[in-house]
N, C-alpha and C positions, 0 to 999 in steps of 0.2 A: 195391152188388158189382156188376162187369160182370166177365163170363164168357167167355171161349174154350172153346168142346166140340168136341172130337175123338173121331176112334176109327179102328179098324183103317187102320196108321198102318203094318202088314207092315214095319217095318225101315225105311221110308221116310219121309223127312220133307223135306217141299217148305220151302224157304228162304219161301217168301209168309207160313205159317203166322205168319212173325216180324212181319211186317208187317199182317197183318191183326187180330196179337194184340197190338199194341203199346199200346193202350189197356186193356187189360183188370187186372183185378186177382188174377185166379188163371186157369189153365189146366187144366180138365177132364179125363182122357182113359178111356173107355170102352172100354177093352183090344184085344187083338190089337196089342200094343206095337210087339214084333218083337225088340228088343233094348235094355238099360237104356241107350245110347248115347241112343237117343232121348230117353226121359224126364229123362234126363242135361241134354242143350241142353236143352228145355224148361225143366228147373228152373234152369238159370242164367241163366234169362231172366225167369221170374215163378215163382210159386209153385203146386207140382203136385199133383193129388190125381189119383188112379190104379185102376183094377182091373185085373187079368190076366186077358186074354181065351185061346180055346181053344190060340190057336197060341202061347202063351208059356210058354218052360219055367221051369224050375224056380229060377235065377237073380230074374225077375221077378215069380213068386210068392212068393219070402221077402220081397220088399220089399212088393207090392200085394196087399189082398187078393180076395176074389171078388166080395164085397159091399162096400158102403162106406155107410152112413148117418150122415148129421150133420146138423146145423139151420145154413144159410143164410141170415144176417138173421133171419125168422122163418119160412120155408122149410122144410118135412123133406124132404129129399135122399135120394133112393135112388139110387145107383148100380150098375151090374151091368154082365156085357158080355154074356150069354143071357138078356134077359127076356122076350121077345116083344113085343107091342103089344095095344092096347085089344081087348078080345073075344079075344082071340087068347096069350092070356100061355103063357108056358113053363112047363113042369110045376113047373121046381125053384124058382119064385117064386111059382104062383099062389094059394098057401093063404096064403102071408103077406100078399100083396100086398092079398089082401079083409079079412081079419081084422087088417088096419094099414097101412091107405094111404097111401103117401105124399105131399106136394105135387106135388112132381115125379120121376118116374121115367125113369129115362134108361139106356140101355144102347146098343151097338152089334151087330156079330156079322153082320146080316143086307146090308151095304151098302147099305142102302137107307134114304135120308133120310125122316123120316118126324117131323110135329110133329101128335099128336092130342093133343085135350083128352076125356077119358075121362068122361063124365057120369056114368056109375054109381056110378065110386069118387072122383068129384071131384076127379083130379090130372091133372098135363099130363104126357106121355108124350115124349121126346124122342129121338129116335135121330138122329146129327148127319152119317149114314150111314160114307162110307171115308175117310180121306186121305190115301190110301196108292194105291198100282198094281195092288195085286196084288188080282183081283177080278174079280165082274161088273159092277161098276160102270162107265159110262160114261163121269163124271163125279166128280170128286174132290171132296167139301165139309167144309165148319167151318160150324159156328153160333159166333154171339156174341148174346150176350142180359145184361140186368138184372137183379137183382134187388134190391129196396127195398122193405125192412121185410116184407110178406107178398105183395108183386105180382111176380109175372113179368113183364117188357115187354122191349121193344125188339127181339125177337127178331130175329134178322139171319142168311139162310142165305149162305152164300160158297162160288162154285164157282174151285176153282183151276183154272186153265189146265193144259191139257194138254203144250204147248210148251217149258215151265221145265223148267229141268236140276235134278233131282232130289239128295238125299244120299240116298246107300246105307251103313247100318253095316254 
């Protein structure tokens, strides 16, 4: 399974996302979507899994959960928007992640790209950074990776160029 992962679009979708995700099987959005038009465009292109973020309104919250847990191939996945990272998990997830750690923990929110293996909990943490233009980041990023059985591999970080015209819905 090839995955395209993004977060924090904040209502702006760079058309390059479609080029970078052309060979993925699913697109996962880790919150702060902005409007349903963003996920509608992504869903017209590839199957989408998403969670809502702190900036998302009731329209998005009615379509997507705060936490999404599922199994992809043989990998237990937990995606949420505000989750922190190894040694600094957010209070909203800390007890649960320690009791029932997934194999892959995905969150957004910080706008800071991080891929960290949590040695203590034996899980891979991915924050894809921010795909949109709003926020503190100086580079917008996406992540692509594969899941085969229990293995997460072929992880690629994609930097989006700032000089592109971006669609705003």
